[in-house]
C-alpha positions as CSV (number, residue, x, y, z in Angstrom):
1,M,-30.8,-101.0,-8.1
2,G,-28.0,-100.6,-5.5
3,R,-25.2,-101.5,-8.2
4,M,-26.7,-98.1,-9.9
5,L,-26.0,-96.3,-7.1
6,T,-22.9,-97.1,-6.6
7,I,-21.9,-96.4,-9.8
8,A,-23.5,-92.6,-9.1
9,A,-21.3,-92.9,-6.0
10,A,-18.1,-93.8,-8.0
11,V,-18.5,-90.3,-10.7
12,W,-18.4,-88.3,-7.7
13,V,-16.0,-90.0,-5.9
14,T,-13.6,-90.0,-8.4
15,A,-14.5,-86.8,-10.3
16,G,-14.2,-84.7,-6.7
17,A,-10.9,-86.7,-6.3
18,A,-9.6,-84.9,-9.6
19,G,-11.1,-81.5,-9.0
20,A,-13.0,-81.2,-12.2
21,A,-15.7,-82.7,-13.4
22,P,-18.2,-82.5,-17.3
23,I,-20.9,-80.0,-17.6
24,Y,-23.6,-82.2,-19.3
25,D,-25.9,-79.2,-19.0
26,K,-26.4,-75.4,-19.5
27,S,-29.0,-75.3,-16.4
28,F,-25.5,-75.7,-14.6
29,F,-25.2,-72.6,-14.9
30,T,-28.9,-71.6,-13.9
31,G,-29.1,-69.0,-10.8
32,K,-25.4,-68.2,-11.0
33,P,-23.8,-65.2,-12.7
34,H,-22.1,-65.9,-15.8
35,T,-21.5,-64.4,-19.6
36,L,-23.9,-66.6,-22.3
37,I,-22.1,-65.6,-25.6
38,A,-25.1,-66.5,-28.5
39,F,-22.9,-65.3,-31.4
40,E,-26.3,-64.2,-32.7
41,T,-24.5,-60.4,-32.1
42,N,-21.1,-59.3,-32.1
43,G,-19.3,-58.0,-29.3
44,S,-20.7,-54.6,-30.1
45,G,-24.0,-55.9,-30.1
46,G,-24.6,-56.1,-33.6
47,T,-26.6,-58.4,-35.1
48,I,-25.3,-61.0,-36.8
49,T,-27.2,-62.0,-40.0
50,L,-26.6,-64.7,-42.4
51,A,-28.0,-66.6,-45.0
52,N,-28.1,-70.2,-45.1
53,G,-24.9,-71.7,-45.8
54,D,-23.1,-68.2,-45.2
55,F,-19.8,-67.6,-43.0
56,T,-18.1,-64.4,-42.2
57,A,-14.6,-63.4,-40.4
58,L,-15.1,-62.9,-36.6
59,P,-12.0,-61.9,-35.4
60,A,-10.2,-63.1,-32.7
61,A,-10.5,-60.0,-29.8
62,E,-14.3,-59.7,-30.7
63,Y,-15.5,-60.8,-27.8
64,S,-13.0,-59.6,-25.1
65,S,-14.7,-57.4,-23.8
66,Q,-16.5,-60.6,-22.2
67,G,-13.7,-61.7,-21.0
68,V,-12.9,-63.7,-23.6
69,T,-10.3,-64.5,-27.0
70,F,-9.6,-66.5,-29.7
71,S,-6.1,-67.6,-30.6
72,Q,-6.8,-67.2,-34.4
73,D,-9.3,-65.2,-36.4
74,I,-12.4,-68.0,-36.7
75,Q,-16.5,-67.3,-38.3
76,W,-19.7,-67.0,-37.5
77,I,-21.1,-69.4,-39.9
78,N,-25.3,-70.0,-41.0
79,D,-25.0,-73.9,-41.2
80,S,-27.2,-74.7,-44.5
81,G,-27.7,-78.4,-43.2
82,A,-31.2,-79.7,-42.6
83,S,-29.7,-81.9,-39.6
84,F,-28.1,-79.2,-38.0
85,D,-30.8,-76.8,-38.4
86,A,-33.2,-79.8,-36.6
87,A,-30.9,-79.9,-33.5
88,Q,-30.4,-76.7,-32.7
89,L,-34.5,-75.7,-32.6
90,I,-34.5,-79.0,-30.2
91,G,-31.4,-76.7,-28.5
92,G,-33.3,-73.8,-28.1
93,S,-29.8,-72.4,-29.8
94,P,-30.7,-69.4,-32.5
95,E,-29.2,-70.1,-35.9
96,I,-25.2,-68.7,-36.3
97,T,-22.6,-70.8,-34.7
98,I,-18.7,-70.8,-35.0
99,P,-16.6,-71.4,-35.7
100,G,-16.7,-72.4,-39.6
101,P,-14.5,-73.4,-42.2
102,P,-11.8,-74.4,-42.0
103,H,-10.9,-73.7,-37.9
104,D,-11.2,-77.4,-36.4
105,D,-7.9,-76.5,-33.8
106,F,-8.3,-73.8,-32.0
107,R,-8.1,-71.8,-29.3
108,M,-9.9,-69.9,-26.3
109,S,-8.6,-68.0,-23.6
110,F,-10.2,-66.2,-21.0
111,S,-9.1,-63.0,-19.3
112,G,-10.9,-63.6,-16.2
113,T,-10.8,-65.9,-13.6
114,V,-13.3,-69.0,-14.9
115,K,-14.5,-72.1,-13.0
116,A,-16.8,-73.5,-15.3
117,F,-17.7,-73.2,-19.0
118,G,-19.1,-75.2,-22.2
119,F,-21.3,-75.0,-25.4
120,F,-24.0,-76.5,-27.0
121,V,-22.5,-79.2,-29.4
122,I,-23.8,-79.9,-33.0
123,N,-22.2,-83.0,-34.5
124,K,-21.8,-84.9,-37.6
125,T,-22.7,-88.8,-36.9
126,T,-20.4,-89.4,-39.7
127,N,-17.7,-87.8,-38.2
128,P,-14.7,-89.9,-38.0
129,V,-13.6,-86.9,-35.3
130,T,-15.2,-86.5,-31.9
131,P,-15.2,-83.1,-30.7
132,L,-12.1,-82.7,-27.7
133,F,-12.2,-79.7,-25.5
134,T,-9.1,-79.5,-22.6
135,A,-9.3,-77.0,-19.8
136,Y,-5.6,-75.8,-18.6
137,D,-4.7,-73.3,-15.7
138,G,-2.9,-70.0,-16.0
139,S,0.4,-72.4,-15.8
140,G,-0.6,-74.1,-19.5
141,G,-1.0,-77.6,-17.0
142,A,-3.7,-79.4,-18.6
143,I,-7.1,-79.3,-16.4
144,E,-9.5,-82.0,-18.4
145,T,-10.8,-83.5,-21.3
146,A,-14.0,-83.9,-22.3
147,T,-15.2,-85.6,-25.2
148,F,-18.4,-85.8,-27.2
149,T,-19.7,-89.3,-26.1
150,G,-21.8,-90.7,-24.2
151,S,-23.7,-89.0,-21.5
152,F,-22.7,-86.0,-23.6
153,I,-25.1,-86.7,-26.6
154,D,-28.8,-85.9,-25.9
155,G,-30.0,-87.2,-29.1
156,I,-29.4,-87.5,-32.5
157,T,-31.2,-85.6,-34.8
158,G,-30.9,-87.0,-38.9
159,T,-27.2,-87.3,-39.7
160,A,-26.3,-85.1,-36.3
161,A,-25.7,-85.5,-32.4
162,Y,-26.3,-82.3,-29.8
163,G,-26.0,-81.7,-26.7
164,F,-24.0,-79.7,-24.4
165,M,-20.7,-80.4,-23.3
166,G,-18.5,-78.8,-20.4
167,I,-16.0,-78.9,-17.4
168,C,-16.3,-77.0,-14.4
169,S,-13.0,-76.7,-12.0
170,D,-12.0,-76.0,-8.7
171,T,-8.4,-74.7,-10.7
172,P,-9.1,-71.3,-12.6
173,I,-9.5,-72.9,-16.5
174,A,-7.1,-70.2,-18.1
175,S,-7.7,-71.7,-21.8
176,V,-9.3,-74.3,-23.8
177,Q,-8.1,-76.1,-26.4
178,I,-10.9,-76.6,-29.2
179,Y,-10.6,-79.9,-31.6
180,K,-13.1,-80.8,-34.4
181,D,-14.0,-81.7,-37.2
182,S,-17.9,-81.2,-38.7
183,T,-19.3,-79.6,-35.6
184,A,-21.3,-76.6,-35.1
185,L,-20.5,-74.5,-31.0
186,D,-22.8,-72.2,-30.2
187,D,-24.4,-70.9,-26.8
188,L,-20.9,-70.2,-25.1
189,Y,-21.5,-70.1,-21.2
190,F,-18.4,-69.8,-18.6
191,S,-18.8,-68.7,-14.8
192,S,-16.6,-68.3,-12.2
193,V,-18.4,-71.1,-9.9
194,P,-17.7,-70.9,-6.0
195,E,-16.5,-74.2,-5.4
196,P,-20.1,-75.4,-3.4
197,A,-22.0,-75.2,-7.0
198,G,-18.4,-77.2,-8.3
199,L,-19.8,-80.0,-5.4
200,A,-22.9,-79.9,-6.2
201,L,-22.5,-80.2,-9.9
202,L,-20.1,-83.9,-9.3
203,G,-23.8,-84.3,-7.4
204,L,-25.3,-83.9,-10.6
205,A,-22.8,-85.8,-12.9
206,G,-23.2,-89.2,-11.3
207,L,-27.1,-88.9,-10.5
208,R,-27.5,-88.2,-14.4
209,L,-25.7,-92.0,-15.3
210,F,-27.8,-93.0,-12.5
211,S,-30.4,-91.8,-14.3
212,R,-29.8,-92.5,-17.7
213,Q,-28.6,-96.6,-16.6
214,R,-32.1,-97.1,-14.9
215,R,-34.0,-95.9,-18.2
216,S,-31.8,-98.0,-20.2
């Protein structure tokens, strides 16, 4: 047990030294001012309605009034796969996701001060490409990279792994490069997080690792 507490403490120190840390759960944003884009409505608040398997164009600046733009036009999609539907149900994520085929490499940029962001992620388990987010500062310098493995994965249903993945940083996050393959992204959260909340997250990262080690 002492060894597991040491591991948790190491996570805190290592992440704190880097000034950035992973976000494993959307509850990080609970009680903090934040923006949530669920992709069930367009930028004007109109409902997106798609049948199973359908998709439609999502203009790059569609959500600019909410503070985020994309590097290219992507798509809203209603994935028709049973495993993806089951993962969305478990995660409490509505049916419409992004980015739709064939957008496997794109960037989103924030117009305001953002120090934390995250997505609900659903990834096909046979996918040879692991979803990856890299956060950049306003000068184009890489802040931190998160890869959808390990503690980011909350569970697997059928052929879909699901969980929440994000990054918290002391340095404002100007943009995020996203790489993925057979992956759906939903429920985008972002916030200008005060430093004490960021430091609390580093502790949560360690406690989460401790909890998972204890259960195994």
